[in-house]
N, C-alpha and C positions, 0 to 999 in steps of 0.2 A: 710851381708851388702846389703842394698837396693840401687841399682844403678839406677839413672834416665837415661834412654837411649833415645836419640833423634832419633833413627832409626826406632821407631815404630809409628812415627807420621803420621797423614794423614790429608788431606784437605777435608772439608765438601762439600757435594752437597745437596742442599735443594730442596725439592719437594713442589708442590702445589696441590690443587684440580684440577679436570678435567676442570673447567671453564676456558675460555680463558681470556687473559689480557683485551680484550675489554669488556667482560661481568663482570669480577671480578677485582676490583681495587687492590685487594691484590696480584694478579698474577704478576702485573708489578713490585711490590716491590721486590718479590723474584727472578725475572729474572735479577735483577741488583745488586746482592750482591757483595760488594766490595771485592777484593782479597787483603788479608793482609799477609805480610811475617813475620815480627818480630816486637813486640812492648813491652813496659813495662807498666804495669797497675799503677794506682794511688797508690797502696799499694806495688809497687816495685817488683811484680812478673814478670819474663821475659817469655813472651808467644811466641812460635815459631809456625808459620803457614806454613807448607811446601806446595809446589805446587803439589807434587806427593802423591798419596794415599798409605798408608802402608798396608791397607786391602781393596783393591779396588774391586768393583764388576767385575764379569767376563763378557765376551762378550756373546751375546744371542746365538751365534752359538754353544757354549759349555755348555748350560744349561742342567740340567738333564732331561731325558725324563720321567717326572712324571705327572700324571693326576692332574689338578688344583684342589684346595680345595674348589670347589663351594658348598660343603655341609655346609660350614661355611658362605659363602656369594656368591650368584649366580653371582655377578659381579667380583669375583676373578678368571677371566678366564686365566690370564697370569700374571707372576710376573712383577713388575716394576724394581726390581733389584735382582740379585742373587750373593751371595758370596760363593766361594769354601772354605771349611774347611776340615781338615783331617778327613776322614771317612764320609764325607757328604757335604751338601750344606745348606746355609741359603737362604730363599727367602722372599722378601718383596712384599706384595700385597696391591694395593692402589685403592680403589673405590671412591676416593674423599670424598665428604660429606656423602657418604653412607657406609663408613667404611674402615678399614685398618688392617693389621696384619703382624707379622713376623713369619715365619714357618721354620722348619728344616726337612730335609729328609736324612736319612743315605744312603750311597752309594749302599747298597744291599736291600734297601726298595723301595716300590712303593707308599708310602703315606706320604704327608706332615703332620707334627705334629705341631700344633700351640703353639708358645711360648709366644707371646705378642699380645694382642687384641687392637692394636692401630696403627696409621700410623708410619712407620719407614722409614727414609731416610738415616740414617747414622749408620754404624756398626763399632765399635772400638774394637780392640783386646788387652786385657791385657796379656793373655797367652792362651794356647790351650783349657783351660776349663773355661775361664772368658772373657765375652764380655760386651760391653756397647752399647745398642740400643737406638737411639735418633731420634725424629721426631715429626711431628704434622701436623695440617691442618690449612690452611688459606683460608677462604671462606667468601665473603661478609664482614660483620663487625666482624667476629670471627677470632681469632688468638690464637692458643694454642697448647700444646703438652706435651710430657712426655719423661723421660729417664728411662730405665730399666737396671738393672744389671742382666745378664744372666749367670748362672753357670751350670757346668756339674759335677755330682758326679762320684764315682768310678764305679758305675754300668752302666754309660752311660746315665743316666736320666738327662734331662735339667729342670731347674727351673728358674723362673724370679721373680724379685722384683722391684717395682717402687721406684726410688730414687730421682726423681725430677719431678715437675709438674708446668706448666705455663698456665695461661689464659690471658696473656698479651704479646703474641708473641710466635712464633715457636722457640723452642730450636734448635740450630745447634751447631755442634762441629767445632770450628774454629782452633784448634791447641792443643798444649800440653805445660805444664810447670811442674816445680817441686813443691812439697808442702812446701819447705823451701826457703826463700828468701836469705839465707846466706850461705848455704852449699849444692851446687848442687850434690856433690858426694854422700851425705847421703840422698838425696831427692828422695821421691817416685813420680812416674809419675802421673800426673793428666791430664785428658782430659778436655779442657776448653770449656765451653758452653756460648754462647751468644744468645740473643733473637732477632728474626727478627719480627718487627711489622710494620704496614702500615705507622706509623708516622716516621719510620726510626730513632728514637732516641735510640741509643745504651744504654742499661740499665746496671745494674751491671753484672759483669762477675763471673762465678762460675766454680770450678773445681770438678771433681768426681774421686775418687780413686778406686782401685781394690776392696775395701770392700764396696763401695757404699756410702761412707761418702761424704758429700757436703762441699766444702771449698769456702768461700767468698774471691775473689781475688781483689776486688776494681773495678775500671772503667778504660776505656781507657783515655789517654790524647793525644789530638791534637786539634788544632783550629777547625777543621771540627767537631770532636765529641763534643767539648765544646759547639758549637752552637747547635748541635743536642740535647744534654742533656737539654739545657735551653729553646730552642724554638721549637723543633720538626722538622718534615720533611719540607724542603723548607723554613724554617723560616728565616726571616731577623732580624738582631739585632735591627733595628730601627722600627720593625713592631708595629704599633699602639701605640707607645710611645707618650704621650700627657701630657699636664699640664692643670689642672682645679682648679678653685677657690673653696675652701671648708670653711664651718663654723665649727670651732673646738676650743674648749677650752682646751689648753694643760695642762696636769698634769706632774709635774716635775719628778715623779717616773717612768714615761713611756718614758722619753727622754733618749735614749741610747747614743747619740752623738749629738754634735751641732758644727756649724762653723759660723763665722760672717764675713760679707763683709762690713767693715766700718760701716757707718751709713745707709746703703741702705738695706741690706738683712741679715737675719739669717736663717740658714738651720738646719734641724733636721732629725735624724733617730729616728722614733717614734714607739715604740713597745707596742701597747695596747693589753692586754690579749685577746686571742682568735681571733684576727684580723690580726696578722702577722705584719711584719715590713712595715713601710710606709716612703717614702721620702717626707718631707714637707719643705716649705720655706715661710718666711714671708717678705712682702714688708714693711719695717719699716716706710717709708714715706707715703705710701698709706694706710697702715693699714690692707691690705688683706692677707689672708692665702691661699697658693696654695699647691697642691699635684701633684707629678709626677706619672702618672697612667700607668698601663700595663707593668711595668718592671718585667721581669721574676723573680720568687721567687728563693732565693738562697738555697743551701744545707747547708751553714753556714752563719754567720752574715755578714752584710756589714762592711766595714772599710774604712779609708781614706776619710771620708767626709770632703771636703775642697773646697775653692774657688781657682781655678787655675789661675784666672785672674779676674779683676773687673767685677762683674755681671755674671760670669761663674762658675756654680756649678759642681763639680766633685765628683763622687761616684762610688763604685764597686758593682757588683753582683757576688758572688763566686759560683762555682759549686763544683767540687771535691776540695781537698785541693791544687790543683796545677794550677788552671787557673781562670781567672775572666773576666767579661765583664766590661770595664771601660767606663762610661758614662759622657758626658759633656752636661749640659743644659744651654742655654742662657736665663737668667732670665728676661732680658728686653723684648725679643720677645716671651718668654715662649715656646721655641721650642728646640728639640734635636739638638745639634750642631755637636757632633761627638760621635762615639762609636768604640771601638777597643777591641780585645781579645788578651790576653797575659798571659804567666805563671807568677805566683807570685814569690816573693823573695825566698821562701823556695825551690821551684822547681828548680830555676836557680842555687842556691847554691849547691844542690844535684848533679846537672849535670855539675858542674865546670864552669858555665857561669858567675859567679860573681853575687853579690846581685843586681846590677842595682840601679835604682833610687827608 
């Protein structure tokens, strides 16, 4: 029986290049990584993010007395992190934009052996012979990294295999979960990876198991992250939302939904091929057609296009299946009236909160 144990979990520590926060805008992003304890993904995987490390680096005072591997990189003068392991030590060396690597030295040896030729900030233990090394580099406009599965055979030889790569954010291990949403006792442990990017919009979450298989886990759900997904770092829900007059001859087959406000207005969700969904409304008395501009694109279609009051158009932009941005546009002034974020009916029902309105 494969038993998922919560006792081997650890919390991530994310590194950056040697550039300071003043010189490198990416550095400031990584210095303020939010601490998360427990949450459920949009696909109902329960992720636990403990405060204490399960395989924590050791203090510098007890590092092994081994010559630095400057033959690989002359900037590898001292490790950035060292982890003790039975029979030896793992050491991460970080030269910022000039390279990085993970090495191992046996307790009775005097030379570091290179395992991974990339930046490593996190080391996770599946068992005494199986580890997951994760990390990357954030420098200037670049943000990327990798995950490697590291295994040791019966002869004591280590091998590594890349199991994840990103060029849109540094991978970090934020916690653990099981690979089954329904039977935790039969569930195999996954280390959960999230990407850290300058725009601070949390992307999809992935899990990696002891065989190196990659599991898609969905996304986070919370109002904070909902805004992050749709708008990016520091984005405001009403940012740049505007209304402009357009000249457009509507085709019936591209009208996905419509709502009418008496004899004054009619609004449409218009899905012209290769142009994406558009929110349009027509002033029936004036004869002009208008479009609501700069509304964040959804992950799934709009719904609930309606007039919540005379002259007030209401519509949604969905992100994951569990939350939406609800917009109200005043058609008389042609300006954004209100916007709010809230979970949808399905999410509330699943969490016993009632369907709501």
